[in-house]
C-alpha positions as CSV (number, residue, x, y, z in Angstrom):
1,M,5.6,-15.1,-51.9
2,N,7.2,-18.2,-50.9
3,L,6.2,-20.3,-47.9
4,Q,9.4,-19.5,-45.9
5,R,8.8,-15.7,-46.2
6,V,5.1,-16.1,-45.1
7,S,6.3,-18.0,-42.0
8,I,8.8,-15.3,-41.1
9,I,6.2,-12.6,-41.5
10,A,3.7,-14.6,-39.5
11,F,6.2,-15.0,-36.6
12,R,7.5,-11.3,-36.6
13,V,4.1,-9.6,-36.6
14,P,2.9,-11.1,-33.3
15,L,6.3,-10.5,-31.8
16,I,6.3,-6.8,-32.8
17,V,2.7,-6.4,-31.5
18,T,3.7,-7.9,-28.2
19,L,6.8,-5.7,-27.9
20,I,4.6,-2.6,-28.6
21,I,2.0,-3.7,-26.0
22,L,4.8,-4.3,-23.4
23,T,6.3,-0.9,-24.1
24,F,3.0,1.0,-23.7
25,T,2.2,-1.0,-20.5
26,S,5.4,0.0,-18.8
27,I,5.0,3.6,-19.9
28,S,1.5,3.6,-18.4
29,V,2.8,2.4,-15.0
30,N,5.3,5.3,-14.9
31,A,2.6,7.7,-16.1
32,A,0.4,6.6,-13.2
33,G,3.2,8.0,-11.0
34,L,4.1,4.9,-9.0
35,N,7.4,3.2,-8.4
36,S,8.0,-0.2,-6.9
37,Y,9.7,-0.9,-3.6
38,Q,10.9,-4.4,-2.5
39,S,12.1,-5.2,1.0
40,P,15.9,-6.0,1.2
41,D,15.0,-9.5,2.3
42,G,12.7,-10.0,-0.6
43,K,9.6,-10.8,1.5
44,Y,7.3,-8.1,0.5
45,A,6.8,-5.3,-2.0
46,F,4.5,-2.3,-2.6
47,L,4.1,0.7,-4.9
48,Y,4.9,4.3,-3.8
49,P,4.3,7.6,-5.6
50,T,7.0,9.0,-7.9
51,G,9.0,11.8,-6.3
52,W,8.6,10.5,-2.8
53,V,11.7,9.7,-0.8
54,K,12.5,7.0,1.7
55,T,13.5,8.1,5.2
56,T,14.3,6.5,8.5
57,V,12.9,7.3,11.9
58,I,14.8,5.6,14.8
59,G,12.3,3.6,16.8
60,G,9.6,4.2,14.2
61,P,8.1,2.2,11.4
62,Q,10.4,-0.2,9.4
63,V,9.7,1.7,6.1
64,I,8.6,5.3,5.6
65,F,8.3,7.3,2.4
66,H,7.2,11.0,2.2
67,D,6.4,13.4,-0.5
68,I,9.1,16.0,-1.1
69,I,6.6,18.8,-1.8
70,N,3.9,17.9,0.8
71,S,6.1,16.5,3.5
72,D,3.2,15.6,5.7
73,E,2.0,13.1,3.1
74,T,3.5,9.7,4.1
75,I,3.3,6.0,3.7
76,S,4.6,3.8,6.4
77,L,5.0,0.1,7.2
78,L,5.0,-1.1,10.8
79,I,5.8,-4.7,11.4
80,S,4.9,-6.2,14.8
81,D,5.5,-9.7,16.2
82,V,2.6,-12.0,16.8
83,T,2.6,-15.8,17.5
84,P,3.6,-17.9,14.4
85,E,0.1,-19.5,14.4
86,S,-1.8,-16.2,14.6
87,K,-4.4,-15.4,12.0
88,L,-5.9,-12.0,11.3
89,E,-9.4,-13.4,11.7
90,A,-8.5,-14.4,15.3
91,L,-8.0,-10.7,16.1
92,G,-11.6,-10.0,15.0
93,D,-13.4,-8.9,11.9
94,P,-12.3,-5.8,9.9
95,T,-14.3,-3.3,12.1
96,R,-13.0,-4.8,15.3
97,V,-9.4,-4.7,14.2
98,G,-9.9,-1.2,12.9
99,E,-11.2,-0.1,16.3
100,I,-8.3,-1.8,18.1
101,L,-5.8,0.1,15.9
102,Q,-7.7,3.3,16.4
103,K,-7.6,3.0,20.2
104,K,-4.1,1.6,20.6
105,V,-2.1,3.1,17.7
106,I,-3.8,5.9,15.9
107,A,-5.4,7.8,18.7
108,P,-4.4,6.3,22.1
109,E,-5.7,7.9,25.2
110,G,-3.7,10.9,26.2
111,S,-2.3,11.4,22.6
112,G,-4.5,14.5,21.9
113,R,-5.7,12.8,18.8
114,K,-9.2,11.7,18.0
115,A,-9.9,9.2,15.2
116,N,-13.0,8.0,13.4
117,L,-13.1,4.6,11.6
118,V,-14.8,5.5,8.3
119,E,-14.7,2.2,6.6
120,A,-13.4,-1.3,7.3
121,R,-13.5,-4.2,4.8
122,Q,-11.9,-7.5,4.0
123,R,-10.0,-8.2,0.8
124,D,-8.6,-11.6,-0.3
125,V,-5.6,-11.5,-2.7
126,N,-3.6,-14.6,-3.7
127,G,-4.7,-16.6,-0.6
128,Y,-3.9,-13.7,1.8
129,N,-6.5,-12.0,3.9
130,F,-6.2,-8.2,4.1
131,Y,-8.3,-5.8,6.2
132,D,-8.5,-2.4,4.5
133,L,-9.2,0.5,6.9
134,E,-10.0,4.2,6.4
135,Y,-9.8,6.8,9.2
136,E,-10.5,10.5,9.7
137,I,-8.0,11.8,12.3
138,N,-8.4,15.0,14.3
139,L,-5.2,16.5,15.7
140,K,-4.9,19.6,17.8
141,D,-4.1,21.9,14.9
142,R,-5.4,20.0,11.8
143,K,-7.4,17.1,10.3
144,R,-5.9,14.1,8.5
145,H,-7.0,11.2,6.5
146,E,-5.4,7.7,6.6
147,L,-5.8,4.5,4.6
148,A,-4.3,1.3,6.0
149,T,-4.2,-2.4,5.2
150,V,-3.4,-5.0,7.9
151,I,-2.3,-8.6,7.4
152,V,-0.8,-11.3,9.4
153,N,1.9,-13.5,7.8
154,R,4.5,-15.9,9.3
155,G,4.3,-14.6,12.9
156,K,4.2,-10.8,11.9
157,L,1.5,-8.3,11.8
158,Y,2.0,-5.9,8.9
159,T,0.3,-2.4,9.0
160,F,0.8,-0.5,5.8
161,A,-0.7,3.0,5.8
162,A,-0.9,6.1,3.7
163,S,-1.7,9.5,5.3
164,T,-2.4,13.1,4.2
165,N,-4.0,16.2,5.5
166,E,-7.8,16.4,5.0
167,G,-7.5,19.3,2.5
168,R,-5.6,17.1,0.0
169,W,-7.6,13.9,0.6
170,R,-9.9,14.2,-2.4
171,K,-6.9,14.8,-4.7
172,V,-4.9,11.8,-3.5
173,K,-7.6,9.3,-2.5
174,S,-7.4,7.2,-5.7
175,L,-3.6,7.2,-5.6
176,F,-3.5,6.2,-2.0
177,E,-5.9,3.4,-2.6
178,D,-3.6,2.1,-5.4
179,V,-0.6,2.4,-3.0
180,V,-2.2,0.7,0.0
181,T,-3.8,-2.2,-2.0
182,S,-0.5,-2.8,-3.8
183,F,1.2,-4.3,-0.7
184,T,2.0,-8.0,-1.5
185,F,4.2,-10.8,-0.3
186,L,6.8,-12.2,-2.6
187,V,7.6,-15.4,-0.7
């Protein structure tokens, strides 16, 4: 073989291997059953389960997706204003923030709901401080399970949550963990 032919083969083999790896990587993301959502303004993104549909609730969260088959399985994003200089840590540690959300949002007095904060932890990703929260929620007629992540960025408090009935929790726990921890800022 001449030197030119060896050079061409040496270049093509790594290129072909790279293309094969990229192909299988993209297939595995779809096989995992997650699609990507990016906000219209390009500020944030997250993953949501394949087959779920986006819906709108007037006066509700900014973004809601729900499962077509199990319509009470939802993910939602609530964005609230805070002062531009606010930091998540100023609201308290993960447990304190989890308790505040529990009392004011998830199970406020008079709502007929009772909630138990199961776990609260801090997670740092790309310089952002997230609080990951897990709740068991008792409604009048059923029990639910919810995972949420909370973060403050540029004068906004983001609460991204995934919720299902308690009977399905074990089946979707890992999927919901992937969804909730996928929330990220793009700018």
